[in-house]
NUDO-750131 format. One record per residue (C-alpha): residue in three letters; x, y, z. Coordinates in steps of 0.05 Angstrom, whole numbers, plus 5000, padded with zeros to 4 digits. Layout:
! NUDO-750131
ALAXYZ;...
This chain:
! NUDO-750131
MET525080502606;THR520780352666;GLU521079702703;GLN513879562681;ALA515579662607;THR521679232614;LYS517678682646;LYS512478722592;ARG517678692538;PHE520778092570;LEU514077732574;THR512777892501;TRP519577612480;LYS518477002523;LEU511676892491;ALA514476962422;ARG519976472438;ARG514875972463;ILE510676072401;ALA516775982357;LEU518775362396;ALA511675092388;LEU511875232314;VAL518574882309;ILE515874292347;LEU509674282304;GLY513974332242;LEU518273762266;LEU512173352282;ALA509173512214;PHE515773342180;LEU516072702220;ALA508872542202;VAL510172692128;THR516472282132;VAL512771702163;TYR507071782113;VAL511871802055;ALA515671202083;VAL509170812088;LEU507271002017;ALA514270831992;ARG513870142024;ASP507869941980;LEU510170261915;PRO510869841852;SER518169711837;HIS521270161785;LYS525969581769;ARG520269271729;LEU521469791676;ALA528369511662;SER525168891630;TYR518769241608;GLU515768991543;PRO510069451524;PRO504069211484;ILE505869251411;THR501469271349;SER500968621310;ARG501968801236;VAL499168421177;HIS502768441110;ALA500768181042;GLY505067701004;ASP508268290968;GLY509968641033;THR504169141032;LEU501369301101;ILE494069111099;ALA491869111172;GLU493869211244;PHE491168881307;ALA491969251373;GLU488369521434;GLU493870041437;HIS497270191371;ARG504770201387;VAL511170091349;PHE517070041397;VAL522970461373;PRO529670441411;ILE532271121432;GLU538171091384;SER533271041326;ILE529171651347;PRO531672281311;ASP534372861352;HIS529173351328;VAL523572901353;VAL526872841421;ASP528273581424;ALA521073761407;PHE518273341464;VAL523373581515;ALA522074311496;ALA514474211500;GLU514073781563;ASP520273861606;LYS525574361586;LYS529874201647;PHE529673451636;PHE537173381626;GLU538573801688;HIS533873561743;HIS534072911783;GLY526972701770;LEU523373301801;ASP522774031780;TYR521474381847;VAL519975051814;GLY514974701770;ILE511974331829;LEU511074991867;ARG507975321806;GLY503374721797;ALA501274751870;ILE499475481865;ASN495575371801;SER492074771832;ALA489975191892;LYS487175721845;ILE483375191806;LYS480174911868;LEU478275601894;THR475075781827;GLY470675171821;GLY474774551812;GLY478374191757;ASN484473751749;LEU490373871794;GLN496874131764;GLY503373851790;GLY508874081744;SER510473361725;THR517073221693;ILE518072701638;THR520672221691;GLN514372331732;GLN509972211671;VAL513471541659;ALA512271351731;LYS504971541727;ASN503571221659;MET507270571670;LEU506870431745;LEU501270831776;THR493971021765;ARG491671671733;ASP487371921791;GLN488172651811;THR490172591885;ILE495772851930;GLN497372131948;ARG498571941876;LYS502972551864;ILE507372361924;LYS508071651898;GLU509771931830;ALA515272371859;ILE518371801899;ILE518571331839;ALA521371891795;ARG527271991842;ARG528571241844;MET528271201769;GLU533371751760;ASP538071341804;ALA536870691765;PHE536470921693;THR540071391646;LYS536471981615;ASP536371621548;GLU533071011579;ILE527771441611;LEU526471801545;GLU525871131509;LEU520470911558;TYR516871581553;LEU516971651477;ASN514470941467;GLU508970981520;ILE505871671514;TYR498771701486;LEU498172151425;GLY490872061405;VAL486871581359;ARG489570981397;ALA496671171379;TYR501571021436;GLY508671241426;VAL511871681373;GLY513271101324;SER505870921320;ALA503571641317;ALA508371801259;LEU505371221220;ILE498071381237;TYR498272131225;PHE503472181170;ASN504571471144;LYS512071581156;SER517471281198;LEU520771721250;PRO526971891208;GLU522372141152;LEU518972661197;ASN520573391183;LEU521173911238;SER513874131232;GLU511373411239;ALA515873281299;ALA513073911332;ILE505973671316;LEU507173011352;ALA509973381412;SER503873841410;LEU499273241419;ALA502673011483;LYS499173471532;ALA491873361512;PRO490973011445;SER483373071443;THR483673831447;VAL488273891387;ASN485773311345;PRO488673431274;TYR482373161240;ARG477273571280;ARG481174171308;PRO486874311259;GLU487175061278;ARG488474901351;LEU493774391332;LEU497474891288;ALA497375411343;ARG500274911392;ARG505474691340;ASN507775411332;TYR508375471408;VAL512774841410;LEU517175111355;GLY517975761394;ARG520075371456;MET525174981414;VAL528175651392;GLU528475901464;ASP531975271487;GLY536975301431;TYR534974681393;ILE533375031328;THR534475711297;GLN529076231285;GLU529676121211;GLU528375371219;ALA522375521262;ASP519576021212;ASN520275511155;ALA516774981197;ARG511075461215;ALA509975591141;MET508674861127;PRO501274641120;LEU498174111163;GLU498073471120;VAL495572851157;THR493472191127;GLU488171691146;ARG492071041154;LEU489770391122;ARG484270731083;GLY482770631010;PRO479770120962;GLU485369610970;TYR484369581045;ALA476769551040;ALA477568980990;ALA481668581040;THR476668631098;TYR473767931090;PHE480667631084;VAL483168011146;GLN477267811189;GLU477867081170;LEU485267131186;ARG483767461253;LYS479266881274;GLN484666381255;LEU490166751292;ILE485866801355;GLU484666051352;GLN492065921345;TYR495266441391;GLY489666751432;GLU486967461431;GLU492067721481;ALA497967531436;LEU494567821375;GLN492468481407;ARG498668611449;GLY504168141427;GLY506968511368;LEU506367921319;SER509168011249;ILE504267651203;ARG505967511131;THR499767291093;THR498566991025;ILE494067530997;ASP495967870932;THR493368590937;ARG492568660862;LEU488568020855;GLN484468190917;LEU482268850888;ALA480868520821;ALA476667990857;GLN472468500894;GLU471368910831;ALA469368300790;LEU464568050843;GLN461368720856;THR460668850781;GLY457468170771;LEU452568250828;GLU450668950805;SER449668700733;TYR445068150759;ASP441368660802;ARG440669120742;ARG437168570703;HIS431768550756;ASN427069040788;TYR428869700819;ARG426869690893;GLY425470430901;PRO428571020939;PHE431470911008;ALA428371561035;THR423672131017;ILE424772851040;ASP421673541030;ALA423773790962;ASN422174510982;GLY426274501046;ASP433774521058;VAL435673921015;PRO443073871033;ALA441573911107;GLN436173371102;ILE440772911062;GLU446273021114;GLU441772731168;LEU440272101129;THR443671431139;LEU445571121073;PRO444270381060;PRO450069941083;GLY454869751028;TYR453870390987;GLY461470480979;SER463171110941;TRP456171240916;GLU452571880938;ALA445572060959;GLY441572510913;MET434472780917;VAL430172770854;SER428273490840;LYS425673440768;ILE423372880722;SER422772930647;SER422572480586;ASP430072530579;GLY431772350651;ALA431672660720;THR435473210757;LEU438173070826;VAL440773510882;LEU446873230919;LYS448973330992;ASP453573910973;GLY447774260939;ARG450374150869;ASN446173830814;THR447173220771;SER442472810727;ILE440972090709;PRO439171870638;LYS432471620613;GLU434970900614;ASP435370960689;ILE428471260693;GLU425770660653;TRP429170180700;ALA426270550760;ARG419270460732;SER419669730752;PHE418569990823;THR411470110847;GLY410670560909;ASP405670500965;ASP401271000928;GLY401070550867;GLU405371020826;LYS410970720785;GLY418070980783;LEU421271570818;SER417872190846;VAL420372880865;GLY423172850936;ASP425572130930;VAL432772030955;VAL436671520915;LEU443771270908;VAL447771510848;GLU454671370822;VAL457672060812;THR464072230776;ARG467072870801;THR472273310768;GLU476773820802;GLN475474540783;LYS477975210807;LYS473075640845;PRO470476240806;GLY475176820819;ALA480576410854;GLN487576550831;ALA493176050832;GLU499976250859;GLY505176130806;GLU504475770741;GLY501275090748;GLN500575140824;LYS494475180868;ALA493475760914;SER490375320968;GLU485774750980;ASP479975240987;ALA481075500916;TRP478874840886;ILE472274460886;TYR470073780861;VAL464273870814;PRO459773280794;ASP459273100721;ASP452873260685;VAL450572540681;SER450872020737;ILE448371300743;LEU442471080785;ARG444670530834;GLN442070080888;VAL445769610936;PRO444268900910;GLU440368430954;VAL443667840920;GLU450167610951;GLY456267250925;ALA463267010941;ILE469866920905;VAL476266570925;ALA482766500886;LEU488466050906;ASP495065760881;PRO493565030865;HIS500764820879;THR501765130948;GLY494665250972;ARG496265990984;VAL489766390982;LEU491266980938;ALA484467320941;MET478067220981;VAL471767640981;GLY466067371023;GLY460367821000;TYR458368450962;SER460868891019;PHE463468731089;PHE459969351113;LYS453369081087;SER454468381117;PRO460768101151;PHE458467381138;ASN463967061097;ARG460566641044;VAL467066331020;THR468165951084;GLN461265971117;ALA455965911062;VAL454165171060;ARG450365080995;GLN449364570939;PRO454764580885;GLY450064340831;SER453364140765;SER460164400788;PHE460563740826;LYS460463330761;PRO468063330749;PHE468662910813;VAL463562410788;TYR467262340723;GLY473962310759;ALA471361720798;ALA468861410733;LEU475761480701;GLU478561100761;ASN473460560746;GLY475060430673;TYR471661000635;THR475361440586;PRO473562140561;SER471261810496;THR466761290529;ARG459861350499;ILE454061380548;LEU446661420534;ASP443262090546;ALA436061880553;PRO430561910606;PHE433061560668;VAL428961300726;TYR432061000788;TYR428960750853;ASP433161010910;GLU432460510966;HIS435461001016;THR429961521005;GLU424761010980;GLU423161490923;MET423661460848;TRP429261900822;LYS428362200752;PRO433662710735;GLN432663150674;ASN437163560630;TYR437064310635;SER434264430566;GLU427064260581;GLY428663530592;ARG431263440521;SER435662820509;TYR441262740459;GLY442261990453;GLU449061680457;VAL454462190474;THR461662160499;MET463562310570;ARG467062930546;THR460763190511;ALA456663030573;LEU461263450616;GLU461964020567;ARG454364060559;SER452963870631;PHE448063310617;ASN444663080681;GLN441962420654;VAL448962190633;THR451962380700;ALA446562000736;ARG447761370693;VAL455161400706;ALA454361480781;VAL449560900785;ASP454060480742;ILE460360560783;GLY456460600848;MET455261210891;PRO459960970946;ALA465661070895;VAL463261780881;SER462661940955;GLU469461660970;PHE472662050913;SER469562710934;GLU471462601007;ARG478562440986;PHE478863110951;GLY476363471014;LEU469463680988;TYR465763311043;ASP467262951108;ASP461762441097;LEU457562471034;PRO451362011037;PRO451661540976;TYR444861760949;PRO444561810873;ALA441962530875;MET448662720907;ALA451962580839;LEU448463210813;GLY451163650868;SER445563600920;GLY450463520978;GLU451964181013;THR459064451018;THR462765111015;PRO466365490959;TRP472665421001;ARG472364660998;MET470264640926;ALA476065070904;ARG480664620944;GLY478064020906;TYR478964340838;ALA486064540856;ALA487863800863;PHE485963680790;VAL490364250766;ASN496664060803;GLY496963340780;GLY492663020834;LYS496263270896;GLU492663450960;VAL491864190972;THR491164521040;PRO488865241031;THR492365731077;LEU491966481092;LEU498766491126;ASP505866451100;ARG509466601166;VAL508166871236;GLN513767161279;ASP513667431350;ARG516168111372;HIS523267851376;GLY523267561305;ASP522666831325;THR518366431278;LEU511966161308;TYR508965881244;LYS511365731174;HIS506865451120;ASP512365131080;THR516064681128;ARG519864271076;PRO527264171092;CYS532164541047;GLU539464461062;ASP541664911005;CYS536965491019;GLN541765841066;ALA547365961016;LEU551166611028;GLU552666710955;TRP548766550891;ASP552366500825;GLY546366390780;GLU546065640791;GLN539465260791;PRO535165360853;PRO534864780902;ILE529564250890;LEU525064150951;PRO521763490966;ASP514363430949;THR510963191013;ARG503763260989;ASP499262650987;GLN497462390918;LEU489862370915;VAL489062100845;ASP493261850787;PRO496362470753;VAL493862210685;ILE486662190710;ALA487462890740;TYR489763140673;GLN484062800636;VAL479163180680;VAL482863830667;HIS482963700593;MET475463570591;LEU474264200631;GLU478164590579;GLY472764360531;VAL467464670577;VAL470665350563;GLU472065210490;ARG465364910470;GLY460864840531;THR457165210585;ALA463065680601;ARG464165960532;ARG464066670558;ALA470966550589;ARG474066480519;ARG474467240519;VAL480467200566;GLY484666920509;LYS488866470554;PRO488465710567;LEU482765630617;ALA478365070643;GLY472365050689;LYS465364830705;THR458765180716;GLY453864980769;THR446465140779;THR441764840831;ASN434264710831;ASP429965300812;TYR436165730801;PHE437465800876;ASP445065790868;ALA449565980810;GLN456765750814;PHE463065720774;TYR469665380788;GLY475165510738;PHE482665550732;SER488865700693;PRO495165270701;ASP497065660764;LEU490665980791;VAL484165670815;VAL477966100825;GLY471365920858;ILE465066350852;TRP458166290885;VAL452166740874;GLY445466700909;PHE441066980964;ASP442766871038;SER435666651050;PRO435066170991;LYS430366370935;THR430566350860;LEU435366800822;GLY430466780764;VAL429566360703;GLY435966320662;GLU440366600718;ALA444966000718;GLY452365880730;GLY453966040658;SER450366710658;VAL451766940729;GLY458166610753;ALA462166550688;PRO462167310674;ILE465067440743;PHE470466920730;THR471967230662;ASP472567930689;PHE477167700744;MET481567270700;GLU482467830649;LYS485668260703;ALA489267690738;LEU492567420675;GLU493468060635;ASP500968060645;GLU501867310646;PRO504066890586;ALA499066410554;LEU501665780587;PRO498565110568;PHE496464620622;ARG502064160644;ILE501663450617;PRO504262920664;PRO508362320640;GLY504161730617;VAL498762120580;ARG497161870511;LEU494662430466;VAL490462190407;GLN486462550354;VAL479162340358;ASP472462540330;HIS469463010382;ASP462362740373;THR463761990373;GLY470361930411;ASP472961470357;LEU478761580310;PRO477062130260;THR474261980191;ALA472962390129;GLY465962530157;SER468362800224;SER465663500235;GLU470663670291;VAL477163330308;ILE480263440376;VAL486263180415;GLU483962740472;ALA487862490532;PHE488061750549;ARG491761270593;PRO496060810551;GLY491960240525;THR485160580533;GLU485261020471;PRO480860830411;GLY483660230374;ALA489460140422;VAL493659520419;PHE496959450487;ASN503359060500;GLU503858900574;ASP511158740568;THR513159420540;ASP507459850567;PHE506760120496;SER500260240459;ILE498560380387;SER492160700360;GLY488960210313;SER482060070286;ARG476260540293;ASN472060130341;GLY477259880389;GLY476060020463;SER472460690463;GLN465760430486;ARG464160050550;ASP459759450541;ASP457259480613;THR453760150600;ALA448759850552;ASP441559990567;PRO435059710538;LEU433260410517;ASP439160420469;GLU435460020417;GLY431960430365;LEU433361110400;PRO435061640347;LEU441162070359;GLU438762790358;PRO443863290337;PHE445463850386;GLU447564560371;ARG454964710382;ASP454365450393;THR447965650428;PRO447466400441;ASP451566630500;ASP445566940533;VAL442366250541;ALA445365840597;ASP446965120581;ASP447764900652;ASN443664370686;LEU439464300749;SER440863800803;GLY436263440851;ILE430162990848;TYR424863130795;
């Protein structure tokens, strides 16, 4: 080798050494820079120690009184489940799908990181997209719980640092517990416990292998494998997860094959008629809980809320109210189709694009394709036909279109109630005797005849409560929450009409009247100095008067003129004070017209007042809540706070239950309360609420109708259940002549009570001590004679019954002569003289309301 070649080789080696040295220096500098950069990032990282005391947002759950789940409140639906309660096959599915080396690595999977870096580079070179980093389960916990979700190198470095620290601070089980309770799995479900409930309505131990793999399949990108919209993609991903579980040794191939063969069966949680029926109750409850605990606690605090609602009664209340409103609506004009489409076009496609009227429920849209003398044929959204009968066509003729034509026309789209039956598709074969081949082999075919429907414009409300505890067992604030969320039970401030009269007569009983006191029913004129107007109330039946009648008869037949005389006699301040005492009003002006129900109040307050009559005169505080507990089980609220030393007994040997103190305020003498109840029984037996006799159980109640039939109400009760009903238009207008409390409200009450009491014994109303029961002539209130047409048992306070001889020393009374004590001298009126007593019919037809109007005439 020449000297020149040697020299050249030496220079080349020297250059290479310098380059290598430079690269080493640059590498050291880069390493130093990265180390400093990482150190700077690490200094500002959130502490992983926060996770040791981490309490994630948890769903607040609402249960009915019978334990049924009726609602959930949450921004993020989550049910925290400790790791020891999560089944192995659920854990294995997630580890196999997301991080197969989880139990081996120390927070980072370097092979996965390298693979993710390469893939990220390819993604950026081909047009962008999200970076891939090969995140482990530990890294996902760090990202989800301590960092942001932005796709940057800086965030990935922070994630890696925290992951390493977490692995030093926590066990693998603790990291898995955080991960499985925090991961988002679609439809606002966070964590496996919540997802199992939402998708399958199951707890974690109830999940089979296929369902566990489905949850694990949702972890990567839940929107791309949504089970409701993309079931095929989800099943493909599930099968992939099952394959990974086989590869990792968690399950056998046979178990995987069996799981792959299982169909996708997901549920829609908290859907169905019983949940829809509870919507008004739940929303009223939500407002109350936010006022008490704040929205943050309700949405994220994991409250356990036990309510008073009875799901059976709630559904019965909604059905009764909707049926009553639909029946009223059916008695009046049809308002026409809600849309018109091209009958010669693609009818199903056109119907699909329509928005149905709010509150339609389960009704369907149908286009009129043919009209004949026997009815009409309709095409439904699925292209199948049904028909409506000629009776519906006749009703529809009450509608006049813009063109002046009456009734329905071809192309009109209407609402119909369709009954569908399940049928096998032509040519479809079932697999095995009595088994379906698949869902696709069956169709739901509409019956030949359906019913023409329309969403009522009229509104209503119903509330049912326990008169002894105040627990609200059912509450429906309108025809449909989806038509109008306005809760008419608590928010509709309207006149109660004649349903206020029991409180007038209750005040009269406190002021010396008895149920047998005779009062003149005759034209009555009174100058009201407060309004400076003449007040002339009239009876419902065209102003007809009936002469001298008993208080009982006046209440049963709802005579306005008698009520007005009584209120003026005892003084309106006494009536106002009595009604305020019962919680109907805060401050009722003492105007005489208020005695006939002209003061505005709510069904909620009216039902509360009636409850105090039923329970013996005790104050009632309606409540939607039994108990509220926080996420740790500590009680925040309890409705019944009475002390009970013997309630914590460890063993029960059949002895009598403990007697709790009664801390309720006594609003009125129990005897007077029972007298009102007893008279209201007569309203059902002989008066304006005779429709309710159909129930066949002891009931009492009072109808109410306001001027020009603007409001129809009914408040009734059994010994253990009080029900309030209101019907009217939100923007007040007449319901129509004859649409009174007895014809509109009473049928709703009757329908509800038939279902509410169908399994209950026929219990009589409880009679408190001190009541004197005496047989009297119904018409005169005196002791019966041979000429009495109807004899009833009346309730008196001792010494006030007809012919009573009262001994103050012994507090004992004896019924004596016919004319003793049943008539008040101070109710005499100049009009008494010479006024003939006109007989009144006992049993007017049920289709004629016997209620009265209130107000100034």
